[in-house]
DODRENLUM-817668 format. One line per 3 residues: number of its first residue (from 1); for each residue x, y, z of N, C-alpha, C. Coordinates in steps of 0.1 Angstrom, whole numbers, plus 5000, padded with zeros to 4 digits. Layout:
// residues N
NUM = X:Y:Z:X:Y:Z:X:Y:Z; ... $
***
This chain:
// residues 284
1 = 5114:4693:4693:5105:4691:4705:5090:4693:4700; 5082:4683:4703:5068:4684:4699:5060:4693:4708; 5047:4696:4704:5039:4705:4712:5036:4700:4726 $
4 = 5034:4687:4728:5032:4681:4741:5044:4683:4750; 5056:4681:4745:5068:4682:4753:5070:4697:4757; 5066:4706:4748:5068:4720:4752:5059:4724:4763 $
7 = 5047:4718:4764:5037:4722:4774:5039:4715:4787; 5047:4705:4788:5049:4697:4800:5057:4705:4810; 5052:4703:4823:5060:4709:4834:5059:4700:4846 $
10 = 5070:4695:4850:5071:4685:4861:5074:4692:4873; 5066:4691:4884:5068:4697:4897:5074:4687:4906; 5087:4689:4909:5094:4679:4917:5097:4683:4931 $
13 = 5098:4696:4934:5101:4701:4947:5091:4711:4952; 5091:4715:4964:5083:4725:4970:5085:4739:4963; 5098:4741:4959:5102:4753:4952:5095:4754:4939 $
16 = 5094:4742:4932:5088:4742:4919:5073:4746:4920; 5066:4740:4930:5052:4743:4933:5050:4758:4935; 5059:4764:4944:5058:4778:4947:5060:4787:4935 $
19 = 5070:4783:4927:5073:4791:4915:5061:4791:4905; 5054:4779:4904:5043:4778:4895:5030:4785:4900; 5027:4784:4913:5015:4790:4918:5017:4805:4921 $
22 = 5028:4808:4926:5030:4822:4931:5039:4831:4922; 5038:4829:4909:5047:4836:4900:5042:4850:4897; 5029:4853:4899:5024:4867:4896:5027:4876:4908 $
25 = 5033:4888:4905:5036:4897:4916:5025:4905:4921; 5027:4910:4933:5018:4921:4939:5024:4934:4934; 5015:4944:4932:5019:4956:4926:5012:4968:4933 $
28 = 5019:4978:4937:5014:4989:4944:5016:5002:4935; 5005:5009:4933:5006:5022:4925:5002:5033:4934; 5011:5043:4937:5008:5054:4946:5010:5067:4938 $
31 = 5000:5076:4940:5000:5089:4932:5000:5100:4942; 5008:5111:4939:5008:5123:4947:4996:5132:4944; 4988:5134:4955:4976:5143:4953:4981:5158:4952 $
34 = 4975:5165:4942:4978:5179:4941:4992:5181:4934; 4996:5172:4926:5010:5172:4921:5012:5184:4911; 5002:5187:4903:5004:5198:4893:5006:5211:4900 $
37 = 4998:5214:4910:4999:5227:4918:5012:5227:4926; 5016:5215:4931:5028:5213:4938:5040:5218:4930; 5040:5214:4917:5051:5217:4908:5050:5232:4904 $
40 = 5038:5237:4901:5037:5250:4897:5040:5261:4907; 5037:5257:4920:5038:5267:4931:5051:5266:4939; 5060:5258:4935:5073:5257:4942:5085:5257:4933 $
43 = 5096:5260:4939:5109:5260:4931:5113:5246:4928; 5122:5245:4919:5128:5232:4915:5135:5226:4927; 5143:5235:4934:5151:5230:4945:5142:5224:4956 $
46 = 5130:5231:4959:5121:5226:4969:5116:5212:4965; 5112:5211:4952:5107:5198:4948:5117:5187:4949; 5129:5190:4946:5140:5179:4947:5142:5175:4961 $
49 = 5141:5184:4970:5143:5181:4984:5131:5173:4989; 5119:5176:4985:5107:5168:4989:5108:5154:4984; 5112:5152:4972:5113:5139:4966:5124:5131:4973 $
52 = 5134:5137:4976:5145:5130:4984:5140:5125:4997; 5132:5133:5004:5127:5129:5017:5117:5118:5015; 5108:5120:5005:5097:5110:5003:5102:5096:5000 $
55 = 5112:5095:4991:5117:5082:4986:5129:5077:4994; 5138:5086:4997:5150:5082:5004:5148:5077:5018; 5140:5085:5026:5138:5081:5040:5132:5067:5041 $
58 = 5121:5064:5034:5115:5050:5036:5125:5039:5031; 5132:5042:5020:5141:5032:5015:5152:5029:5025; 5159:5040:5030:5170:5038:5039:5165:5034:5053 $
61 = 5153:5037:5057:5148:5033:5070:5140:5020:5071; 5138:5014:5059:5129:5003:5058:5133:4991:5067; 5145:4987:5066:5150:4975:5074:5149:4978:5089 $
64 = 5152:4990:5093:5152:4993:5107:5137:4993:5112; 5128:4999:5104:5114:4999:5108:5108:4984:5108; 5112:4976:5098:5107:4963:5097:5112:4955:5109 $
67 = 5124:4957:5114:5130:4950:5125:5122:4954:5138; 5118:4967:5139:5110:4971:5151:5097:4965:5150; 5091:4962:5138:5078:4957:5137:5077:4942:5138 $
70 = 5089:4935:5139:5089:4921:5140:5082:4916:5152; 5083:4923:5163:5076:4919:5176:5061:4917:5174; 5056:4927:5167:5041:4926:5164:5038:4914:5155 $
73 = 5047:4911:5146:5045:4900:5137:5046:4887:5145; 5056:4886:5154:5057:4874:5162:5046:4872:5172; 5041:4883:5177:5029:4882:5186:5017:4878:5179 $
76 = 5014:4883:5167:5002:4880:5160:5003:4867:5152; 5014:4864:5146:5015:4853:5137:5024:4842:5142; 5032:4844:5153:5041:4834:5158:5053:4832:5149 $
79 = 5056:4842:5141:5068:4840:5131:5073:4854:5127; 5085:4853:5122:5091:4865:5116:5088:4866:5101; 5089:4878:5096:5088:4880:5081:5101:4885:5076 $
82 = 5108:4876:5070:5121:4881:5065:5119:4887:5051; 5126:4898:5048:5125:4905:5035:5127:4896:5023; 5119:4897:5014:5120:4888:5001:5125:4897:4990 $
85 = 5125:4910:4991:5130:4919:4981:5118:4926:4973; 5119:4939:4974:5109:4948:4967:5116:4956:4956; 5109:4960:4946:5114:4969:4936:5106:4982:4937 $
88 = 5113:4994:4936:5106:5007:4936:5111:5016:4925; 5101:5022:4918:5104:5032:4908:5096:5044:4910; 5101:5056:4910:5094:5069:4911:5095:5076:4898 $
91 = 5083:5078:4892:5082:5085:4879:5072:5096:4881; 5077:5109:4880:5069:5121:4881:5061:5120:4894; 5047:5119:4893:5039:5119:4905:5035:5105:4909 $
94 = 5041:5095:4904:5037:5081:4907:5049:5074:4913; 5045:5065:4923:5055:5056:4929:5050:5042:4927; 5058:5034:4921:5055:5020:4918:5063:5011:4926 $
97 = 5057:5001:4932:5064:4991:4940:5059:4977:4937; 5067:4968:4936:5062:4954:4933:5071:4944:4939; 5066:4932:4941:5072:4920:4947:5078:4911:4936 $
100 = 5085:4901:4941:5091:4891:4931:5081:4879:4929; 5071:4878:4938:5062:4867:4937:5049:4871:4944; 5039:4861:4945:5026:4864:4951:5024:4856:4964 $
103 = 5035:4852:4971:5033:4846:4984:5028:4856:4994; 5021:4851:5004:5015:4860:5014:5026:4868:5021; 5037:4862:5023:5048:4869:5030:5052:4881:5022 $
106 = 5052:4880:5009:5056:4891:5000:5046:4902:5001; 5033:4898:5002:5022:4908:5003:5024:4916:5016; 5027:4909:5027:5029:4916:5040:5040:4926:5039 $
109 = 5051:4922:5033:5062:4931:5031:5059:4943:5023; 5051:4941:5012:5047:4952:5003:5038:4962:5011; 5028:4956:5018:5019:4965:5026:5026:4973:5036 $
112 = 5036:4967:5042:5044:4974:5052:5051:4986:5046; 5057:4984:5034:5064:4994:5027:5055:5006:5023; 5043:5002:5018:5033:5012:5014:5028:5020:5026 $
115 = 5026:5013:5037:5022:5021:5049:5033:5031:5053; 5045:5027:5053:5056:5036:5057:5057:5048:5047; 5055:5045:5034:5055:5056:5024:5044:5066:5027 $
118 = 5032:5061:5029:5020:5069:5031:5021:5078:5043; 5026:5072:5054:5028:5079:5066:5038:5090:5065; 5049:5087:5058:5060:5097:5056:5055:5108:5047 $
121 = 5048:5105:5037:5043:5115:5027:5033:5124:5034; 5023:5119:5041:5013:5128:5048:5020:5137:5058; 5030:5131:5065:5037:5139:5075:5045:5151:5069 $
124 = 5051:5149:5058:5058:5160:5052:5050:5169:5043; 5037:5165:5041:5028:5175:5034:5025:5171:5019; 5027:5159:5015:5023:5155:5001:5015:5142:5002 $
127 = 5002:5142:5005:4994:5131:5007:4994:5122:4994; 4993:5109:4997:4993:5099:4986:4980:5092:4985; 4976:5087:4973:4965:5079:4971:4970:5067:4963 $
130 = 4965:5055:4966:4970:5043:4958:4961:5031:4959; 4967:5020:4953:4960:5007:4953:4971:4996:4953; 4967:4985:4958:4976:4973:4957:4968:4962:4950 $
133 = 4974:4956:4940:4967:4946:4932:4977:4934:4930; 4972:4923:4925:4980:4912:4920:4977:4911:4905; 4988:4912:4897:4986:4912:4883:4999:4911:4875 $
136 = 4998:4906:4863:5010:4905:4855:5016:4918:4851; 5029:4919:4854:5037:4931:4849:5050:4926:4844; 5055:4933:4835:5068:4930:4829:5077:4942:4830 $
139 = 5089:4940:4835:5099:4951:4837:5109:4948:4826; 5110:4958:4816:5119:4957:4805:5131:4966:4808; 5142:4961:4811:5154:4969:4815:5165:4967:4804 $
142 = 5170:4979:4801:5182:4979:4792:5192:4988:4799; 5203:4991:4793:5214:4998:4799:5210:5011:4805; 5203:5019:4797:5199:5033:4801:5184:5035:4801 $
145 = 5176:5024:4802:5162:5026:4803:5155:5015:4810; 5142:5018:4814:5134:5008:4821:5119:5011:4816; 5112:5000:4813:5098:5001:4809:5090:4991:4817 $
148 = 5079:4995:4822:5070:4986:4830:5057:4985:4823; 5053:4973:4819:5040:4972:4811:5032:4960:4817; 5019:4959:4815:5012:4948:4819:4998:4952:4825 $
151 = 4989:4942:4826:4976:4944:4831:4976:4948:4846; 4986:4944:4853:4986:4947:4867:4988:4962:4869; 4996:4969:4861:4998:4983:4861:4985:4990:4858 $
154 = 4978:4986:4848:4965:4992:4844:4955:4991:4854; 4953:4979:4860:4943:4976:4870:4946:4985:4883; 4959:4986:4887:4962:4994:4898:4959:5009:4896 $
157 = 4963:5013:4884:4960:5027:4880:4945:5031:4881; 4937:5022:4875:4923:5024:4875:4917:5024:4888; 4921:5015:4897:4916:5015:4911:4920:5027:4919 $
160 = 4932:5031:4917:4937:5043:4924:4929:5055:4921; 4926:5057:4908:4919:5069:4903:4904:5070:4908; 4898:5059:4912:4884:5059:4916:4882:5064:4930 $
163 = 4893:5064:4938:4892:5067:4952:4892:5082:4955; 4884:5086:4965:4883:5101:4968:4888:5104:4982; 4901:5102:4984:4907:5104:4997:4922:5102:4996 $
166 = 4930:5104:5007:4943:5099:5008:4943:5086:5014; 4944:5075:5007:4943:5062:5012:4947:5052:5001; 4948:5039:5005:4953:5029:4996:4945:5016:4998 $
169 = 4937:5013:4988:4928:5001:4988:4936:4989:4983; 4933:4978:4990:4939:4965:4986:4928:4957:4978; 4931:4953:4966:4921:4946:4957:4916:4933:4964 $
172 = 4903:4931:4964:4897:4920:4970:4901:4907:4964; 4905:4907:4951:4909:4895:4944:4922:4889:4950; 4930:4897:4957:4941:4891:4964:4937:4882:4975 $
175 = 4927:4886:4982:4923:4877:4993:4916:4865:4988; 4908:4866:4977:4902:4854:4971:4913:4844:4966; 4923:4849:4960:4934:4840:4956:4941:4833:4968 $
178 = 4945:4841:4978:4952:4835:4990:4943:4825:4997; 4930:4829:4999:4921:4820:5006:4918:4807:4998; 4918:4808:4985:4916:4796:4977:4928:4786:4978 $
181 = 4940:4792:4978:4952:4784:4980:4952:4778:4994; 4948:4785:5004:4948:4781:5018:4938:4769:5019; 4926:4771:5013:4916:4761:5014:4919:4748:5007 $
184 = 4924:4749:4994:4926:4738:4986:4939:4731:4989; 4950:4738:4990:4963:4732:4991:4966:4730:5006; 4964:4740:5014:4968:4738:5029:4957:4732:5036 $
187 = 4945:4732:5031:4933:4727:5037:4930:4733:5051; 4930:4746:5051:4927:4754:5063:4917:4765:5059; 4907:4766:5068:4896:4776:5065:4897:4789:5073 $
190 = 4907:4790:5081:4907:4802:5090:4911:4815:5083; 4913:4826:5091:4917:4838:5085:4931:4838:5079; 4934:4846:5069:4947:4847:5064:4956:4854:5074 $
193 = 4969:4851:5073:4979:4858:5082:4978:4873:5081; 4977:4878:5069:4977:4892:5067:4965:4899:5073; 4953:4892:5074:4941:4897:5080:4942:4898:5095 $
196 = 4952:4892:5101:4954:4892:5116:4962:4905:5120; 4967:4912:5110:4976:4923:5113:4968:4936:5111; 4960:4939:5122:4952:4951:5121:4960:4964:5120 $
199 = 4972:4964:5125:4980:4976:5124:4985:4978:5109; 4983:4968:5101:4988:4969:5087:4977:4971:5077; 4966:4964:5078:4955:4966:5070:4942:4965:5079 $
202 = 4932:4972:5074:4919:4973:5082:4908:4974:5072; 4896:4968:5076:4884:4969:5067:4878:4982:5070; 4874:4989:5060:4868:5003:5061:4859:5006:5049 $
205 = 4851:5017:5051:4844:5022:5039:4854:5030:5030; 4854:5026:5018:4863:5032:5008:4855:5041:4999; 4858:5054:4999:4850:5064:4991:4854:5064:4977 $
208 = 4846:5060:4968:4848:5062:4954:4841:5075:4949; 4843:5079:4937:4836:5091:4933:4821:5090:4931; 4817:5078:4929:4802:5076:4927:4795:5067:4937 $
211 = 4803:5062:4947:4797:5053:4957:4807:5050:4968; 4803:5043:4978:4812:5039:4989:4811:5024:4990; 4822:5017:4991:4822:5003:4992:4830:4998:5004 $
214 = 4828:4986:5009:4836:4980:5020:4848:4974:5014; 4859:4975:5020:4871:4969:5015:4883:4970:5025; 4893:4963:5022:4905:4964:5030:4914:4974:5025 $
217 = 4920:4982:5034:4929:4993:5030:4941:4993:5039; 4952:4999:5034:4964:5000:5042:4962:5009:5054; 4966:5005:5066:4963:5012:5078:4974:5022:5081 $
220 = 4974:5033:5073:4985:5043:5076:4982:5051:5088; 4970:5051:5093:4966:5059:5105:4969:5053:5118; 4973:5040:5118:4974:5033:5131:4984:5040:5141 $
223 = 4996:5043:5135:5007:5049:5144:5010:5063:5140; 5001:5070:5133:5003:5083:5128:5004:5093:5140; 5014:5101:5140:5016:5111:5151:5012:5125:5146 $
226 = 4999:5126:5141:4994:5139:5136:4980:5141:5141; 4976:5154:5143:4962:5157:5147:4954:5158:5134; 4941:5159:5136:4932:5161:5125:4935:5174:5117 $
229 = 4938:5184:5124:4941:5197:5118:4954:5196:5110; 4964:5188:5115:4976:5186:5108:4974:5178:5095; 4965:5169:5096:4962:5161:5084:4956:5170:5073 $
232 = 4947:5179:5078:4941:5189:5069:4951:5198:5062; 4961:5203:5071:4971:5212:5066:4980:5205:5056; 4982:5192:5057:4990:5184:5047:4986:5186:5033 $
235 = 4972:5188:5031:4967:5189:5017:4970:5204:5012; 4973:5213:5021:4976:5227:5017:4991:5230:5017; 4999:5222:5023:5013:5225:5025:5020:5227:5011 $
238 = 5030:5235:5011:5038:5238:4999:5029:5245:4988; 5020:5253:4993:5011:5261:4984:5003:5253:4974; 4999:5241:4978:4992:5232:4969:4977:5237:4966 $
241 = 4972:5246:4975:4958:5251:4973:4958:5265:4969; 4969:5271:4966:4969:5285:4961:4962:5285:4947; 4953:5295:4946:4947:5298:4933:4938:5287:4928 $
244 = 4933:5279:4937:4924:5268:4933:4910:5274:4930; 4903:5268:4920:4890:5273:4916:4879:5266:4925; 4867:5269:4923:4856:5264:4931:4855:5248:4930 $
247 = 4856:5243:4918:4855:5229:4915:4867:5222:4922; 4879:5227:4921:4890:5221:4928:4889:5221:4943; 4883:5232:4948:4881:5234:4963:4872:5223:4968 $
250 = 4861:5221:4960:4851:5211:4964:4857:5197:4964; 4865:5194:4954:4871:5181:4953:4880:5178:4964; 4889:5188:4967:4899:5186:4978:4892:5185:4991 $
253 = 4882:5193:4994:4875:5192:5006:4869:5179:5009; 4864:5173:4998:4858:5159:5000:4869:5149:5003; 4881:5150:4997:4892:5141:5000:4896:5143:5014 $
256 = 4897:5155:5019:4901:5158:5033:4891:5152:5043; 4878:5154:5040:4868:5149:5049:4869:5134:5050; 4870:5127:5038:4871:5113:5038:4884:5107:5044 $
259 = 4895:5114:5043:4907:5110:5049:4906:5111:5064; 4901:5122:5069:4900:5124:5084:4889:5114:5089; 4879:5110:5081:4869:5101:5086:4876:5087:5088 $
262 = 4885:5083:5079:4892:5071:5080:4901:5071:5093; 4908:5082:5095:4916:5084:5106:4908:5082:5119; 4896:5088:5120:4888:5086:5131:4883:5072:5133 $
265 = 4880:5065:5122:4876:5051:5122:4887:5042:5129; 4899:5044:5125:4911:5037:5130:4912:5040:5145; 4911:5052:5149:4913:5056:5163:4902:5049:5172 $
268 = 4890:5049:5166:4879:5043:5174:4881:5028:5175; 4886:5021:5165:4890:5007:5166:4900:5005:5177; 4910:5013:5177:4921:5012:5187:4915:5013:5202 $
271 = 4906:5023:5203:4901:5025:5217:4892:5013:5221; 4884:5008:5211:4876:4996:5214:4885:4984:5218; 4896:4983:5211:4905:4971:5214:4911:4973:5228 $
274 = 4915:4985:5231:4921:4987:5244:4912:4984:5255; 4899:4986:5254:4889:4984:5264:4887:4969:5266; 4891:4961:5256:4889:4946:5257:4901:4940:5264 $
277 = 4912:4947:5265:4925:4941:5270:4927:4946:5284; 4930:4937:5294:4933:4941:5308:4944:4952:5308; 4943:4960:5319:4953:4971:5320:4967:4967:5321 $
280 = 4969:4955:5326:4983:4950:5329:4990:4944:5316; 4982:4944:5305:4987:4939:5293:4989:4950:5283; 5001:4952:5277:5003:4963:5268:5002:4958:5253 $
283 = 4996:4967:5245:4995:4964:5231:5009:4965:5225; 5012:4956:5215:5025:4958:5208:5026:4971:5200 $
***
């Protein structure tokens, strides 16, 4: 086979086009805040039970929660989102989740899973911080091992570390990609489907260590059944703030303030939306 034949690719079906355009996955990187002190200040048995709750509950409850959420999807998008399949790996203080492709439906499914994880984690007392990106990753699996490598993992890790709160930023490059496909291929200039789902993602001020930027973030606060004081206590639960020094105290207090500020932002948006809707119409 010559060089030209090797590089040729004939697109004959819609599936061929989708495989070619949407082959790069979405990738979520989530990190447990205060992990070192969580490990040092608790028994092994306590840690095991915490991890079981954090990972097992969202996984086992995912389909049930997605089914409950389908009404919101149908109301906002006029369609259902059928699961396409996610992969999840928990390594020490990190939770990695990725999709099988970069279709918008897969992004919506991933964001829903991240929101469920973040809400669960904050509720039980182990706040998460993370990022969602689109980038190449390779999962190398053998009988007794798994390795994950690629620029997508590095990009997600670097974006996660910059943030100063319990929150999860969605990389702006994702929206650039989806909008370009929508404009060029679909020939539609309107908002993306995912941008219509305010209960899933919302635009907000994202606190970095050296600046604040505008961006889209996972809306973990939309249906959260916690008070501001309970959010604050989540950062201290399981002895995570025992024996902290002055520098650690200052860092954690900034994260708490920024986290509560986002919570207030979401609540104010919900109140403003409710005022625009007649009393006889209920929000989904």
